[in-house]
N, C-alpha and C positions, 0 to 999 in steps of 0.2 A: 313438537313440545312445546308446552309454555314455559318463558325461564322463568326460575324459582329464584326466590330473593334469598338474598348471601345474610352470613353472620358476616357484620362489620365488627369485627371484635377490635375493640378498642381504639375505635371512632369516639371524640367526647365532642362534638360539634351537630347539634341537631340538622342545620342546612345538607352538612354534607352527609349524614347519615341516610336521610332524607331525600335528595337528590338521587342518591345512588341507589334507591329503592330499595335499600338494607332490610333487613326484618325488624321490626320495632316493638317493643313492647309497650303498649300503650300507658305514657304515666302524665296526657296533657291533662288531668284534671284536678293537678297544681297549679295548672292557670289560674283557673275559678276558685280554686280553695283562698291563693295567696290574694286576689281582687276585690273577693267578699272579707276578708279577712278586717279586724278592726283596728289591729294592729299597725303602726308607722314602721316601727323597726323590727324585722324577725332573724333572729338567728336560728337555723337550722344544724344539729349537731348530728353526722352518721360516720358511722366507719369510712375506711379508705376502700372502692371501689364497689360502692353502692348505689353510683349513679348519678351524685352530688352536680359534676361539672355537667353532665348532659342534660341535666334536667334546669341549670341556670341558664347553659346556652339556648334550652330551647324558651323558657321564658324571656332571655331576652329579642330572641327571635319573632316572638310575639309584639311583646310591646313596642319594636323602637319603629319609630317614625320614618328614618331613611331607609326602612326595606321594605319589600314588597313578598310579601310570606305566606300569601291568602293558600296558594299550591303546595305548600308544607303544612299544612292541616287539614287539605283535604281526607275523610275520612275516621278521622280522628274524634276522639271522645269529646273535645270540645268546638268539633265543629256546630254541634247542633246547640250548643250554649248561646244564651242573650251575652255574655259576653264578648261573643266573637264580635262585639261591633266596640272593642278597644284594638281591634288587631292596629298594628301599624300607625297607632294614633297619639306614642307619646314618645318625649327625648329618653334616651337610655342611658346612663353610663354603666359598662360593663369592666369590668376587669378580672382576673384572676391572680392571686397569688399562690398560684401552684408551684411557681417559679422561684419564688419570691424567697432565695437559700443562699445557704452560702457558709462555707468554714471559715470566715473572717467578717465583720461587720462592715467591714469596705466589700466587700461581695454582694450581701447581701442588700445592702445602698444602692450597688450600680443596678441590679435586676428590679429592685423597686423603681428605679429609675426609668428603666427598659419599659416594664411595665403601662406607667403612666405616661411617657410619652406614647407609647404607638397609640392611646385611647384619644389622647390629645391628637395625633396623626390622622385622626378619623375626619376632625374636626375642625381640620385647618382651611378650609374653604370657606368655613366665615368670616376672617379674617378680610376676605372681597366683598364682603355682602357690606352695604351700604346701608341696611336696615339694622345691621350693629352697630352701637356708637363709639366712638372713637376710643374711649375710655378704656372700654370692654376689650378694643382687640389689642390695645396696645398692652393689658394684664395678660392676654392669651401670648402674644408674642413671646414677654416679658421670660415668664413660667417654659416656656416649651423652649427657648434658646438656652433659657440655665440648663432644661434637661438635656439638651442635645451637647452642652461642654462637657470634658473631660477631667477629672481630678474633683477630688472631694471641697468643699468650702461649706462654710456659716449661711450663707447666700442661698445656696441650692440646697440645705435641709431648709431653711424658712423658704421655699418657695415649694416644695415637697408637701411641706407640713400643711397649706392653704390651696393644694396644687385641685384637689377634686372639688370644694367646696365652689372654689372660685370658677370649673367649670360647669359646676351644677347650676352659677348665678349666670352663665352666659347663655348657656343654653334654655334659660326659663323665657330668659330677655328675647332671644331669636325666635324661639317655636312656638311663646305666649304659652306655654304650659309645664308647670312643674313636671320635676325629674323623679325616674325610676333611676333610682341606686342600688348595682348587683354585685357583689362582690364575693366569689368563690375561693374557696380555701384561706378565710382569713386569718386563720392563725397559722397557716404554714412559716411564716417570717419569725412566729415566738415562738415555737417550739425549736426550729432551726436555729435562732440567737441560745434559746437555753440549752439545748445540746453541744451547742459551740463554747461555749462560756462567754459571750460577750453580750449577753441580756439587755443590763445594765445600758448599755452604749447605745442600742438601739429604741428600748422600749417606750422613750419619750418621743422620739418623732412618731411613732406608729401609734401610741395615744392620741396625740395632738393631729394626727390625720383623720383618723377614723375621728373621734370626738368632735371635730370641728365641722365635720360631714355628715354627722348623723343628729347631732345636740345642736336645738336651736337654729338649723338652717332655714330658712325662710323659700328656699327652690326646693326644696325638698318634698317629693309625692309621697313614695313608699320605698324603704330599702327591703330588702334581703341579704342575707349575709349563711353562707356555709361554712361549715368546721368540722372539726374533731369532737374539740371542747368546747365550754360553756365561756363567755368571756365571763370576766369577773369585773362589775359594773362599778366596783368601788377604786378597783386598781387600772385595766385599761381603758375604761370608755370614762372617766370621772366623771360622775354627773347627770349621768346617761337613764333617763327614766321612762323614758317612750321605749323600750328594748323588752321585748319577751321574747326568753327561750325555747324552743323545742326541742327538749333531748329525747331520747329512745325511749325515755317512758312516760311521755306527756302524748295526748290525743291528737295533736294536729298534725296531718302530711303524712299518715302512718302506714298507706297504701301506695307512697309516692316515690319510695325508696326501696331498692328489691320488691323480687319477686315472690306471688303469690303462689301457693301449689298449685293452683290451677293454670295460670300462666307459664308455669316450669312445665307440666304436661302437655300444654300447646306446642312449647318452642319445641320441648323434646321430639315429639309426635311427626313434629313439621322437618325437625332432622334426622329423622330416622335412627331418633336414639333412646335406649333402654331405661323409661322410669322406672326405680327397684326402691326396696328397700335400703341397699346400699348406698346409692344416691339421695334417697332421701337422710340417711344416718351420715353422711359425709358433708351434706351441704346445706340441710334441713338446720332449726332449733334458734334461728334469731325471734324475738318478740321487741316488736316498735309499737310500743302502746299497748294495747289487745291483740293487735295483729300478727298472726305468724308468718316469718318472710325468709326467703332464699338469699344466700348469695351471689346477685345478678353474674357477678368476673368469673364465677367460679362455675355456673349454670351453663354460661355461655362457654365456655375453655372446653368442659365436658362432652356440650352439643356438636364440638365440632373436633374433636379427637374421640369420641366413645370410650372414654379410658377414665375410671372415677378417680383422682389424684389431686392431691392438696395442690390448688393452683391456688389461691387466695394469699397462703404463707410467703410466695415468695416475692409478693408485692408489700406486703405489710412493713411499715416503718417502727421499728421495735429499741430504736436507740435510745429514746427518752424513757419510754418503761428500765431497758438495761440499767440506766446510769440511776434511775430512783430505786431503783434494787441495789444497789450499791450503796446505797444513802440509809433503807432502811434497816431495822433492827429488827429482835429476837418478834416481838409481838405477832408483828404483820407479817414473817416465817410460820410464824405456827399456822396460822391463818392461809397461808400458802400452800401449805404441806397438807391442809386438810382438801382443799379445793381440790388439789393433785390426786390426793390418794381417792376422794368419792366424788370429785368430777360438782360438787356444790361446796357453799361455804357459806355460813349467815353473815354479816359483817354491818358496820357503819360505812354509808358509800358518800361523799360530797359532791355533784354535779353542778351546784352554784359557783366553785371557784377552780380554776385552771388549777393544774399538781405546776406549773412553773410559776403559776405567783406564790400560791399556799403549800408548800411541799410538807406532805401530813399522809399519813397511813389513808384515811379517811377521803383524801384529795386522788389518791394514787388508787387506789378502787373506783372513785371517779373514771380515770383515765381508761381503766380497764373497760370498763361498759362501754361509754363513746369512743371507743376506738374495739369495740366488737371481739376482745379476748374472753367476755363472760357476756351472758345475757339477763336481764331481771327477769326470776320465775317468779317470784311474790314479791308484793311490798310487806312487808311484816309491820312496820309502825313510820312514820317519819325519818325518812335519810336511811333505813333499817333497811335491808334487803337479802331476801336468800337468791344470792344468784350460782347461774349453770356455767360448765363449758358446755358451749353451743353444739360442738358438731365434731366429727372425727377430725374434719381437716383442722380445726385451731387445735384441736389438743397435739396437731403436730407442730404449732407454732410453740408451745409450750415446752415440749421436748427441746427444743433451742432456748427458751430463757430458762428451765431447771439446769441446764448444763452451763448456764451461763451462770448462775447461782450457786451452783454445786464447784465452778471451775473450773469443770473439766470438759476435759474435749469431746462433741457433740458426734466427731465420727465414730471412737470409741465405741462411745452412748449406744449410737446406733446401733454399731454393728456386733457391741454384744447381743442386744435384744434379739439381734436378726436373725442369730446364731441359736439362742437360746430356742425360740420357738419352731427351728428348722433341724435341730437333735445334731448341731454342730459342738457336742458339747464338749471338748478340747479347746476349740477356738473361742467359746463362751468362759470356758476358765481362764485362758489367757487375757482375754478384755476385761473380766473380772477384776483379776490378780493388776493387772497396768492402770486401773480407772481408782482402784485404791492405792497403789503407790504412787500417785503422782495428786492425789486430790492434797487439798492447801491443810496443812496440821489444825488450824483452827474449826477446821468442823469436828473435832472430838468425837472422834472415833474408839471410846474409850470402854464400850462394853457391847452385848449385846445389842440392846434396844436400838443402840445410834445404829450400829450397822446393818438391822434392821429396817430402820423407817429409809434410811438413804434407798437401801434396793426398793422399797416400797414406793418411794419417789421416783425412780428410774422405770419402775414395773407397771406402773401409772401410764406409760404411752403406749401400752400391749393392748387398751381398752377395746381396739378394732377388733380383735383377735379373742380377748380372755375375757371372761369374768373375774375380779379380782376381788380375793375376801383377804383380810388381816389380824388375825388375834379372835378368828372365829371358833365355834367348837363344829369341830368333826368327829366321825367316831368318838373316840375316849377321851377325846381333851381338844386343846386351840393350838391350832395349827400356824405358824407364822406369816407364810403367806402361801396361800393357795391361787394358782392359774387355770382355769377351768374354761376348757378351747369352747368356744364357739362354734366350732367346724370340725370336722372328725382329720380333717390334715391336718391338724395341730396335733401335739401332744397334750397331757394335762401336764401339768409342774405341780411339785410340792416345796417349798425351800425353808429348809430350818436351819437356825444361824445359832451357833455356839460360841463363847469368849471364855479364848485359855484363860486361868489364875494365875498363871507366871508365865514366863517367855519361853522355861524349860517341859512346858507343857508340849504332849504333840500334837497338832495340830491334825495331822491326818488322822489319826485316833479319832481327835473330838467330831471331825467331818463323819465317821465311819458312827461315832454313838448319834449324832443328829439322825443320820437314813436311820438305824434302829428305831430310834424315837418316833419317826415317819409309822416303821412297819406295825411297831409295838402296840401305839395310838389310834392304827388305824385311821389316819388322815386323810386316806385316798377314797371312804365309802364316799361312795353316786358316783366313781368316776368310772367309765366305759371305756374300753379301747386303751391305746399305750398312753401311763402315766410314767414321767422320771421321779425321782426321790432323789434331790440335792441335798446333800448337807454345806455347809459354809462355816469354815472355823477360822478364826480370827485371833489375832495379836497383836494392836499396833495395827501397820501400816499392808503385816502379814497375814495372808489368807490361802485358805488351801480348800480345795473344792472337788467333793465326788459325790458321785452317781449312780443309781442304778435303774435300766428300764424296766418296765415290768408291762 
């Protein structure tokens, strides 16, 4: 039997993947698009786990004149392109800031030193070459030796700030060609510094380093950067006017990150995994430009395990989003609640500046877009978009965020919803009462509507199992919340809320009145099969739940 190619899940190095003869979804068309581009400096923003690092590794492998990569590109899309004449023809500096992060400024700067020192070590042999001027050998040694020293110093920071620029000049002199500079996950240190509260300590050094490498660098041929968020030119890269930013809404590189439906079907067929509506609803739904794409990390994990689960949620980094939610005020949460309740929202979103430079509602929505938490369904006008949650997998991430926003325990939150859909009503009532008892007082559970809206926000995470209506006409009135089961294995559920007039009023009787209202108003119109009438009565943080199975 012929040996089948395996999935190399987690491998982000192009050479390793190709040398292992692993299954590869061909994205080499990115090389031609980059080389044909008119822009000297390009920043591509995409969410985590959409293939940025693998693609940058591929680009470096193709261009780097110190390598022999022809066999790696055999039978790929690029192999028949005229740009093959550029294969292994240029000096390349390839850095990844993926691990340039830390709990303190000192930790982050140490990781930055390691990343740059590793790139310098690739070219240590140049210090032995007679064709390289002695003054450049000396500059190389000074920077490298400084990076090898322990401890922090002003001298080391000075060397770091121009280390990339100096290496570009050295490579141009030795190879007689200008340099391609590739920087993966450029914004990781900025995000880490913002989350760690030391952004002001490292911003200047990072800004100086990248500005000197990308602005007015005579040794630079072209540069590509990747990250989650767009750079703010007037802040991080002061005066950088040769930068083009390709966000998820722009037309460039739309087919280079993520998998098309055809690519997904081919991969799943090869792995004997089913392509179904469930898989489509779980992982599809992203729009890059006008191209519809699937999450590649999740698809490959599903292909291996044959089980449609939320894999991407376990890899996403939501620390900055959580910190931002803690800083936002009422207007943002009105929009957030609309998104959770309906799956879509119309907002002003700013993709031109990162949240860590300009913390505002619009830049936070921009972060949601770039992080893959929402996708742009329609641009209504300049910077005003209709956003939607892409798929069921991302809904799972919102469950964690909403629990954080409500300052309640996600495990109780998740358990409550599971008990509700599996007809474990006693346990549902216990979890519901626990959540209400432990919610912070400032959530203002002072009337029927506030309890209704909080529960609606939590019920929104039942979207994979239910169609959810709130305050819609059914029968002879408007029900509070109707959960209409998508599959016959789940019960239909109608939730009706009541709030006591005073603390002496019986919550048990009030909950029974809610059930009586469901019956008399015929809120169950159109529901076939098992239906639960659930009455929820409240006073302050006290709650009583009654139910009836029909």
